[in-house]
C-alpha positions in Angstrom: 0.0 0.0 0.0 1.3 3.4 -0.9 2.6 5.3 2.1 2.2 9.1 2.3 3.6 10.6 5.3 6.1 9.8 8.1 3.2 8.9 10.5 2.1 6.2 8.0 -1.1 7.9 6.8 -2.2 6.1 3.5 -4.2 7.2 0.5 -7.3 5.3 1.8 -6.9 7.2 5.1 -7.0 10.5 3.3 -10.0 9.5 1.2 -11.8 8.4 4.4 -10.9 11.6 6.2 -12.3 13.8 3.4 -15.3 11.5 2.9 -16.2 11.9 6.6 -16.1 15.7 6.4 -12.6 16.2 7.7 -10.2 19.0 6.8 -7.0 18.0 5.0 -3.7 19.5 6.1 -1.3 21.3 3.8 1.0 18.3 4.0 -1.8 15.9 3.2 -2.9 17.9 0.1 0.8 18.1 -1.0 1.1 14.3 -0.7 -2.1 13.7 -2.7 -1.1 16.0 -5.5 2.4 14.6 -5.6 1.0 11.1 -5.9 -1.3 12.3 -8.8 1.7 13.8 -10.5 4.0 10.8 -10.1 1.2 8.3 -10.9 1.7 6.4 -7.6 -2.0 6.5 -6.9 -4.7 4.5 -8.7 -7.3 6.3 -10.8 -10.0 4.8 -8.7 -8.5 6.4 -5.6 -8.1 9.8 -7.3 -11.7 9.5 -8.4 -12.8 8.7 -4.9 -11.0 11.7 -3.5 -12.6 14.0 -6.1 -16.0 12.7 -5.2 -15.3 13.2 -1.5 -14.3 16.8 -2.3 -17.4 17.2 -4.4 -19.6 16.0 -1.6 -18.0 17.8 1.3 -16.3 20.8 -0.2 -13.2 22.5 1.0 -12.5 25.3 3.4 -10.4 28.3 2.3 -7.1 26.9 3.6 -7.6 23.6 1.8 -8.4 25.4 -1.5 -5.3 27.6 -1.1 -3.1 24.6 -0.5 -4.7 22.6 -3.4 -4.1 25.5 -5.8 -0.6 26.1 -4.7 0.4 22.4 -4.9 -1.2 22.0 -8.4 0.6 25.1 -9.6 3.9 23.7 -8.2 3.4 20.3 -9.9 5.2 21.6 -13.0 7.1 24.5 -14.5 6.4 28.0 -13.2 7.2 30.6 -15.8 9.8 33.3 -15.3 9.8 36.8 -16.9 12.3 39.6 -17.2 12.3 41.9 -14.2 11.1 44.9 -16.2 7.9 42.9 -17.2 6.9 41.7 -13.8 4.4 44.4 -12.9 2.6 44.2 -16.3 2.1 40.5 -16.7 -1.7 40.0 -17.1 -4.3 37.5 -18.2 -8.0 36.8 -18.0 -10.2 33.7 -17.7 -13.8 33.1 -18.6 -15.9 30.3 -17.1 -17.3 29.7 -20.5 -20.1 31.3 -22.7 -21.8 31.1 -26.0 -20.0 33.2 -28.6 -17.3 34.2 -26.1 -14.6 35.8 -28.3 -13.5 38.3 -25.7 -9.9 37.0 -25.6 -9.3 37.6 -29.3 -10.0 41.3 -28.8 -8.8 41.8 -25.3 -5.3 40.4 -25.5 -4.1 42.7 -28.4 -5.9 45.7 -26.8 -4.0 45.1 -23.5 -0.7 44.7 -25.4 -1.4 48.0 -27.2 -1.8 49.6 -23.7 1.6 48.5 -22.4 0.8 45.1 -20.8 2.4 41.7 -21.5 -0.3 39.0 -22.0 0.9 35.4 -22.0 -2.7 34.1 -22.5 -2.8 30.3 -22.0 -6.2 29.2 -23.3 -8.1 26.0 -23.8 -10.2 24.1 -26.3 -14.0 23.8 -26.2 -15.8 21.0 -24.5 -19.6 20.5 -24.4 -21.5 23.6 -25.6 -18.8 26.2 -25.0 -16.4 27.1 -27.7 -12.6 27.2 -27.0 -10.4 30.1 -27.9 -7.8 27.8 -29.4 -10.4 26.3 -31.7 -11.4 29.7 -33.0 -7.8 30.7 -33.7 -7.0 27.4 -35.4 -9.6 28.3 -38.0 -7.0 30.8 -39.3 -4.7 28.9 -41.7 -1.2 28.6 -40.2 -2.0 29.7 -36.7 0.1 27.7 -34.3 -1.2 27.5 -30.7 1.6 25.2 -29.5 4.6 27.4 -28.6 7.6 26.6 -26.5 8.5 28.7 -23.5 11.3 30.3 -25.5 9.0 31.2 -28.3 6.5 32.7 -25.9 9.2 34.9 -24.5 10.1 36.0 -28.1 6.5 36.8 -29.0 5.9 38.7 -25.8 9.0 40.7 -26.4 8.2 41.6 -30.0 4.4 41.8 -29.9 3.3 42.0 -26.3 0.7 39.2 -26.4 0.3 35.6 -27.4 -2.6 33.1 -27.2 -1.3 29.6 -26.7 -2.2 26.2 -25.4 -1.1 24.7 -22.1 2.4 23.1 -22.4 3.1 19.6 -21.2 5.2 20.9 -18.3 2.6 23.4 -17.0 0.5 22.1 -14.1 0.6 18.4 -15.1 -1.4 17.4 -12.1 -4.4 19.4 -13.5 -4.3 17.3 -16.7 -4.9 14.2 -14.7 -7.5 15.6 -12.4 -9.4 17.4 -15.2 -9.7 14.2 -17.2 -11.0 12.3 -14.1 -13.3 15.0 -13.1 -15.0 14.7 -16.4 -15.7 10.9 -16.1 -16.6 11.1 -12.3 -19.2 13.9 -12.7 -17.2 16.2 -10.4 -16.6 18.9 -13.0 -18.9 21.4 -11.1 -17.1 21.2 -7.7 -16.3 24.8 -6.9 -13.0 24.0 -5.0 -11.8 21.8 -7.9 -12.9 24.5 -10.5 -10.9 27.0 -8.5 -7.8 24.9 -8.2 -7.8 24.1 -11.9 -8.2 27.7 -13.0 -6.0 29.5 -10.6 -3.2 27.0 -10.6 -2.7 27.5 -14.3 -2.8 31.3 -14.0 -0.3 31.1 -11.0 2.1 29.1 -13.2 2.1 32.0 -15.6 3.6 34.2 -12.9 1.0 37.0 -13.4 0.9 40.3 -11.7 -2.8 40.7 -12.3 -5.7 38.5 -13.3 -9.4 39.2 -14.1 -12.0 36.4 -14.1 -15.2 36.6 -16.1 -17.6 34.5 -14.0 -20.8 33.9 -16.0 -24.3 33.1 -14.8 -27.5 32.2 -16.6 -28.9 29.4 -18.7 -25.8 29.0 -20.9 -23.3 29.2 -18.0 -21.9 26.7 -15.4 -23.5 28.9 -12.7 -27.2 29.2 -13.3 -27.8 32.2 -11.0 -26.0 35.2 -9.6 -25.8 33.7 -6.1 -23.8 30.7 -7.2 -21.6 32.8 -9.5 -20.8 35.1 -6.7 -19.7 32.2 -4.5 -17.4 30.9 -7.2 -16.1 34.4 -8.0 -15.2 35.0 -4.3 -13.5 31.7 -4.1 -11.4 32.4 -7.3 -10.5 35.9 -6.2 -9.4 34.6 -2.8 -7.3 31.8 -4.3 -5.7 34.2 -6.8 -4.8 36.7 -4.2 -3.5 33.8 -2.0 -0.9 33.1 -4.7 0.2 36.8 -4.8 -1.7 37.7 -7.9 -3.9 40.8 -7.8 -7.2 39.3 -8.8 -10.7 40.7 -9.6 -13.8 39.1 -11.0 -16.5 40.4 -13.3 -19.9 38.7 -13.0 -21.7 38.8 -16.3 -25.0 37.4 -17.6 -25.0 34.5 -20.1 -28.5 33.8 -21.3 -28.2 34.7 -25.0 -25.0 35.0 -27.0 -22.0 37.4 -26.8 -22.2 39.4 -30.0 -24.1 38.0 -33.0 -21.8 35.1 -34.1 -21.4 31.6 -32.7 -18.9 29.1 -34.2 -15.2 29.2 -34.8 -14.7 30.9 -38.2 -17.6 33.3 -37.8 -16.4 34.3 -34.4 -13.0 35.1 -35.8 -14.7 37.4 -38.4 -16.7 39.1 -35.7 -13.5 39.6 -33.6 -11.7 41.2 -36.6 -14.7 43.5 -37.3 -14.6 44.5 -33.6 -10.9 45.2 -33.9 -11.7 47.4 -36.9 -14.1 49.5 -34.7 -17.3 47.7 -35.7 -17.9 45.6 -32.6 -21.3 44.9 -30.9 -22.0 46.8 -27.7 -22.1 43.7 -25.4 -18.8 42.4 -26.6 -17.2 45.8 -26.2 -18.6 46.1 -22.7 -16.9 42.9 -21.6 -13.6 43.8 -23.3 -13.4 47.4 -21.9 -14.5 46.3 -18.4 -12.0 43.4 -18.1 -9.2 45.3 -19.8 -9.9 48.4 -17.7 -9.7 46.4 -14.5 -6.3 45.0 -15.5 -5.0 48.4 -16.3 -6.1 49.6 -12.8 -4.5 46.6 -11.1 -1.2 47.1 -12.9 -1.2 50.8 -12.0 -1.3 51.9 -15.6 -4.4 54.0 -14.9 -5.9 55.3 -11.7 -9.6 54.2 -12.0 -11.8 51.9 -14.0 -13.3 54.7 -16.1 -9.9 55.7 -17.4 -9.1 52.0 -18.0 -12.2 51.4 -20.0 -11.4 54.5 -22.1 -7.9 53.5 -22.9 -8.9 50.0 -23.9 -11.7 51.4 -26.1 -9.3 53.8 -27.8 -6.9 50.9 -28.5 -9.7 49.0 -30.2 -11.4 51.7 -32.1 -8.2 53.5 -33.0 -6.6 50.4 -34.7 -3.7 49.8 -32.3 -5.2 46.6 -31.1 -5.8 45.4 -34.7 -2.1 46.0 -35.4 -1.1 43.9 -32.4 -3.5 41.1 -33.5 -1.9 41.1 -37.0 1.6 41.0 -35.5 0.5 38.1 -33.1 -0.9 36.1 -36.0 2.4 36.4 -37.9 4.5 35.6 -34.9 2.4 32.5 -34.3 2.8 31.1 -37.8 0.3 32.9 -40.1 1.6 33.9 -43.5 2.1 37.7 -43.5 0.0 38.1 -46.7 -2.8 36.1 -45.0 -2.7 38.2 -41.9 -2.7 41.4 -43.8 -5.7 40.3 -45.9 -7.7 39.4 -42.8 -6.8 42.8 -41.1 -7.4 44.9 -44.2 -10.5 47.2 -44.5 -13.4 45.5 -46.3 -11.6 42.2 -46.1 -12.9 39.2 -48.1 -12.8 36.9 -45.1 -13.8 33.7 -46.9 -10.9 34.1 -49.3 -8.9 33.0 -46.2 -11.2 31.3 -43.8 -13.2 28.1 -44.7 -16.8 28.7 -45.5 -19.5 26.1 -44.8 -21.0 24.4 -47.8 -24.5 25.3 -46.9 -26.4 28.3 -45.4 -29.9 28.2 -44.1 -32.0 31.1 -42.9 -34.6 30.6 -40.2 -37.6 32.9 -40.3 -39.6 34.4 -37.4 -42.8 32.6 -36.8 -44.7 35.6 -35.4 -44.8 39.4 -35.3 -43.5 41.2 -32.2 -40.5 42.4 -30.2 -37.5 40.1 -29.8 -37.6 39.4 -26.0 -35.2 36.5 -25.8 -32.7 34.4 -27.8 -31.7 31.2 -25.9 -27.9 30.9 -26.4 -27.8 27.5 -24.8 -30.2 26.0 -27.4 -28.2 27.6 -30.3 -24.9 26.3 -28.9 -26.2 22.8 -28.4 -27.5 22.5 -32.0 -24.3 23.8 -33.4 -22.3 21.4 -31.2 -24.2 18.5 -32.8 -23.6 19.9 -36.3 -19.8 19.7 -35.6 -18.8 23.0 -34.2 -17.9 21.5 -30.8 -16.6 18.3 -29.3 -17.9 15.8 -26.7 -14.5 14.6 -25.4 -10.9 15.9 -25.5 -9.1 15.2 -28.7 -12.1 15.2 -31.1 -11.8 17.4 -34.2 -14.1 20.3 -34.7 -15.5 21.7 -38.0 -14.4 25.3 -38.0 -16.9 26.4 -40.6 -20.0 25.4 -38.7 -21.7 28.3 -37.0 -24.6 30.7 -36.8 -25.1 34.5 -37.2 -27.9 36.2 -35.5 -29.7 38.6 -37.8 -31.8 40.3 -35.1 -31.1 41.6 -31.6 -33.1 41.7 -28.3 -35.5 44.7 -28.4 -35.8 44.7 -32.1 -39.3 44.6 -33.8 -39.7 41.7 -36.2 -42.4 40.6 -38.5 -43.4 37.1 -39.4 -41.4 35.6 -42.2 -38.3 37.8 -41.6 -35.0 35.9 -41.3 -33.6 36.0 -37.7 -30.8 33.4 -37.9 -28.4 32.3 -40.6 -27.0 28.8 -40.1 -23.7 27.7 -41.6 -23.4 23.9 -41.8 -21.6 21.2 -43.7 -22.7 17.6 -44.4 -24.9 17.2 -41.4 -28.2 18.8 -42.2 -30.7 20.0 -39.6 -33.1 17.3 -38.4 -36.7 18.3 -37.8 -36.1 18.1 -34.1 -33.0 20.4 -34.3 -35.0 22.9 -36.4 -37.8 22.9 -33.8 -35.2 23.5 -31.1 -33.7 26.4 -32.9 -37.1 28.0 -33.7 -38.0 27.7 -30.0 -34.8 29.7 -29.1 -36.4 32.9 -30.4 -39.1 34.5 -28.2 -41.1 37.4 -29.5 -43.8 39.3 -27.6 -45.7 42.5 -27.1 -44.2 45.9 -26.5 -45.2 46.0 -22.8 -42.8 43.2 -22.0 -39.7 44.8 -23.5 -39.1 47.2 -20.6 -37.5 44.5 -18.6 -35.7 43.0 -21.6 -34.0 46.0 -23.1 -31.1 46.2 -20.7 -28.1 45.7 -22.9 -25.4 45.5 -20.2 -24.1 42.1 -19.3 -21.9 43.1 -16.4 -23.8 42.7 -13.1 -21.1 43.4 -10.6 -17.4 43.4 -9.9 -15.4 41.9 -7.1 -13.8 43.3 -5.0 -16.2 46.2 -4.9 -13.3 48.7 -4.6 -12.7 48.4 -8.3 -16.3 49.3 -9.3 
């Protein structure tokens, strides 16, 4: 039997302790994570510990120790001294059409930050930032530590995948969380997110914690609980950390799907972005500028990020980032040019289908979760790690909440390949659009997604 500590505590002892509601010590958590990293623990035992944590939770001290030990299970990145106050990143808990990173990273770089953005791939209904970028021919998300340093030095931002040496314990735990139905454990979510950001050696971090039908957290209360846990864990690692709580019922922007989201991101970087996307970009970017000391308050931070986007500085950074990460310079230039012919570069789906409104009225609601689930089945997403995605599959909303529509007017353009819509999928999509009378729109017309910011001192 595997021995853990000098006093002969074993893995089954630790599982039993947590199962019975006990609090694990720092040394016990360290021993557990070390066993996971070194593969001296059986998967069944790791799964049992994950379930014990899911059932009984963890106190703040346990979460802090778990996060620290996961971070220390692999390489912790180092940066030049002159960068250390300006190393920033963000993380989103996942949304429909969430393309914030593609706009925010170059905007922050244009404002003087260094952004070593380590992102993920999509699972279930949420799209991954890396999948979106890989729809651009030549874009390489796998970069070595030396290459990341070079890109940050020359451009100021990069968006890359997690390296093999970064937080290896999380790779094991994440895979087992998926098959043991413990993905939604808040302590485990916190450890996974913050350990990876800690390994980036950041000076400041902003978290976009989403709530609503299309989010992990279905209501503001549970999102606030997670946000507080994440902020406390980040600060516990010495990273100045803040959280934005934002609504996730519909979509972010009008496009959902890998290639179409890249197009919308480029249009945003050319000054034509939708208000909801720009709200998230300027709020998160503004917070990071405050936390790095580059501006004195959030209002000024929002203004600087907005100017970087609208004025074109962020677009120049995005073009430079594409070229630094493998995209042919001619391709990058064509994508970033005014009035670009995007589909001369990006793959376009074989088929387009427009769905039409079934009634007259005001658009009260567009269910983003339903839209994402149908696109997932059509090939835009994956059900398990390693599966390919079809970058061309997606959808473009042709209407917005608060807009008056008449029966028969197109409200959604679907991009799909070989898999055609089934009658059931079509019915689901049609049910995603809710139209009603004028009197109901008063409560629906609020365009802001940001509900609150933690800590409150940053509001």
